[in-house]
C-alpha positions as CSV (number, residue, x, y, z in Angstrom):
1,X,-15.5,3.4,-19.5
2,X,-12.0,3.4,-21.0
3,X,-9.8,6.5,-21.5
4,X,-9.5,7.8,-25.1
5,X,-6.4,5.6,-25.7
6,X,-8.4,2.5,-24.6
7,X,-6.7,2.2,-21.2
8,X,-9.3,1.7,-18.4
9,X,-6.7,2.5,-15.7
10,X,-6.9,6.4,-15.5
11,X,-10.6,6.5,-14.6
12,X,-10.1,3.4,-12.4
13,X,-7.2,5.2,-10.5
14,X,-9.5,8.3,-10.0
15,X,-12.1,5.9,-8.5
16,X,-9.4,4.4,-6.2
17,X,-8.5,7.9,-5.1
18,X,-12.1,8.7,-4.2
19,X,-12.3,5.3,-2.4
20,X,-9.3,6.4,-0.2
21,X,-11.0,9.6,0.5
22,X,-14.2,7.8,1.4
23,X,-12.3,5.5,3.8
24,X,-10.8,8.5,5.6
25,X,-14.1,10.4,5.7
26,X,-15.9,7.3,7.0
27,X,-13.2,6.7,9.6
28,X,-13.4,10.2,10.9
29,X,-17.3,10.6,10.7
30,X,-20.1,10.0,13.2
31,X,-23.0,10.1,10.8
32,X,-26.6,10.2,11.8
33,X,-28.5,6.9,11.3
34,X,-30.5,8.3,8.3
35,X,-27.3,9.2,6.5
36,X,-25.7,5.8,7.4
37,X,-28.8,4.1,5.9
38,X,-28.7,6.2,2.7
39,X,-24.9,5.6,2.2
40,X,-25.3,1.9,2.8
41,X,-27.7,1.7,-0.1
42,X,-25.3,3.8,-2.3
43,X,-22.4,1.4,-1.5
44,X,-24.5,-1.6,-2.1
45,X,-25.5,-0.2,-5.5
46,X,-21.9,0.5,-6.3
47,X,-20.9,-3.1,-5.4
48,X,-23.8,-4.5,-7.5
49,X,-22.7,-2.4,-10.5
50,X,-19.1,-3.5,-10.2
51,X,-19.8,-7.2,-9.7
52,X,-20.5,-8.1,-13.3
53,X,-17.0,-6.8,-14.3
54,X,-15.2,-9.3,-12.1
55,X,-12.2,-10.8,-14.0
56,X,-9.3,-13.1,-13.4
57,X,-6.5,-12.1,-11.1
58,X,-4.2,-11.8,-14.2
59,X,-6.5,-9.2,-15.9
60,X,-7.5,-7.2,-12.8
61,X,-6.3,-3.7,-12.3
62,X,-6.5,-3.4,-8.5
63,X,-3.0,-3.8,-7.0
64,X,-1.4,-4.4,-10.4
65,X,0.0,-0.9,-11.3
66,X,3.4,-0.7,-9.8
67,X,3.9,2.9,-11.1
68,X,0.9,4.1,-9.1
69,X,0.6,5.0,-5.4
70,X,-0.6,1.7,-3.6
71,X,-0.2,-0.1,-6.8
72,X,-3.7,1.1,-7.8
73,X,-5.5,0.0,-4.7
74,X,-6.6,1.5,-1.4
75,X,-5.7,-1.1,1.2
76,X,-2.0,-0.2,1.7
77,X,-1.2,3.5,2.4
78,X,-0.1,5.1,-0.9
79,X,3.7,5.6,-1.0
80,X,5.0,8.2,-3.4
81,X,8.6,7.2,-4.5
82,X,11.4,9.7,-5.0
83,X,14.0,7.0,-5.7
84,X,13.3,3.5,-6.7
85,X,16.3,1.5,-8.1
86,X,17.5,-2.0,-7.7
87,X,19.0,-1.5,-4.3
88,X,17.3,1.5,-2.7
89,X,14.0,3.0,-2.5
90,X,12.9,6.3,-0.9
91,X,9.6,8.0,-0.6
92,X,6.8,9.5,1.4
93,X,3.7,8.1,2.9
94,X,1.0,9.4,5.2
95,X,-1.6,7.5,7.2
96,X,-5.1,8.8,6.9
97,X,-7.9,8.3,9.5
98,X,-8.8,5.0,7.9
99,X,-5.5,3.6,9.4
100,X,-6.1,4.9,12.9
101,X,-5.3,2.7,15.9
102,X,-6.1,5.3,18.6
103,X,-5.0,8.6,20.0
104,X,-4.2,9.8,16.5
105,X,-1.6,7.1,16.1
106,X,-1.5,4.7,13.1
107,X,-2.7,1.2,14.0
108,X,0.3,-1.0,14.7
109,X,-0.7,-3.5,12.0
110,X,-0.5,-0.8,9.4
111,X,3.3,-0.3,9.9
112,X,4.2,-3.9,8.7
113,X,1.8,-3.6,5.9
114,X,3.5,-0.5,4.5
115,X,7.0,-2.0,5.1
116,X,5.8,-5.2,3.3
117,X,4.7,-3.1,0.4
118,X,7.9,-1.1,0.1
119,X,10.4,-3.8,0.9
120,X,8.5,-6.2,-1.4
121,X,8.6,-3.9,-4.4
122,X,12.3,-3.5,-3.7
123,X,12.8,-7.3,-3.7
124,X,11.5,-7.3,-7.3
125,X,13.4,-4.3,-8.5
126,X,16.2,-4.4,-11.0
127,X,14.8,-7.2,-13.0
128,X,14.7,-9.7,-10.1
129,X,12.2,-12.4,-10.4
130,X,9.1,-12.4,-8.3
131,X,9.5,-13.2,-4.6
132,X,7.5,-13.8,-1.4
133,X,7.9,-12.4,2.1
134,X,9.5,-15.1,4.2
135,X,10.3,-12.9,7.2
136,X,9.4,-9.4,8.2
137,X,10.4,-8.0,11.6
138,X,9.3,-4.5,12.6
139,X,10.7,-2.5,15.6
140,X,8.3,0.3,16.8
141,X,10.5,3.2,18.0
142,X,8.0,6.0,18.4
143,X,4.3,6.8,17.7
144,X,3.4,6.9,14.0
145,X,1.1,9.8,13.6
146,X,-2.0,10.1,11.5
147,X,-1.9,12.8,9.0
148,X,1.7,14.2,8.5
149,X,3.9,13.2,5.6
150,X,6.5,10.5,6.7
151,X,9.7,9.4,5.0
152,X,10.1,5.8,4.2
153,X,13.2,4.1,2.8
154,X,14.4,0.6,1.9
155,X,17.8,-0.9,1.1
156,X,18.8,-4.3,-0.2
157,X,21.6,-5.3,2.2
158,X,22.6,-8.6,0.7
159,X,21.7,-11.3,-1.8
160,X,22.2,-15.0,-1.1
161,X,21.0,-17.4,-3.9
162,X,17.3,-17.0,-3.9
163,X,17.3,-15.0,-0.7
164,X,17.0,-11.1,-0.7
165,X,17.7,-9.3,2.6
166,X,16.2,-5.8,3.0
167,X,16.0,-3.3,5.7
168,X,13.7,-0.2,6.0
169,X,13.1,2.9,8.0
170,X,10.1,5.1,8.6
171,X,10.7,8.7,9.9
172,X,8.4,11.5,11.1
173,X,10.8,14.5,10.6
174,X,14.0,13.5,12.3
175,X,12.2,10.9,14.5
176,X,12.7,7.3,13.6
177,X,9.2,5.9,14.2
178,X,9.9,2.3,13.0
179,X,12.5,0.2,11.3
180,X,12.2,-3.2,9.7
181,X,14.3,-6.1,8.3
182,X,12.8,-8.5,5.8
183,X,13.8,-11.6,4.0
184,X,12.2,-12.2,0.5
185,X,12.7,-15.5,-1.3
186,X,12.7,-15.6,-5.1
187,X,10.0,-18.0,-6.4
188,X,11.0,-21.2,-8.2
189,X,9.8,-21.7,-11.8
190,X,6.1,-22.6,-11.7
191,X,5.7,-21.5,-8.0
192,X,2.6,-19.3,-7.4
């Protein structure tokens, strides 16, 4: 169902928010078998109801709304930007239980995922053409905790032709938990 102005995104974004909440609740739960069976049927029903509305990548909503946390999808932890210009980005992010690696620390693979999201959006900022990640190096400096709000930042450090060099940091309070350096390459005309 579309919103009154015809845009299906607001109710879709609400559904994505509930999916994020479901992922965290599921990750933290140890449900009895009966509840697991019941919820499996509900999830299967939801998938069956959504399937007829599959569309082309160009028309899909999931992951296509750069103004929304997580671009309107639940795979990447949602980043809320305070600053987002052509050379810098700053914001906050928290890792819910769905991103748990162990001992209430974020899974190590989630850190590059969130850096790729933040540095990648910065690569395309300021009217730059679409690019792809060519290189992403992450240094793990401390435990990235599950739950608290963390600060994330990115900075374009230099441009060389089609190459965009970007660095990033992730902090828990004053503690640097990870930093990254990435190379993004602007796509040639017609390149997917």
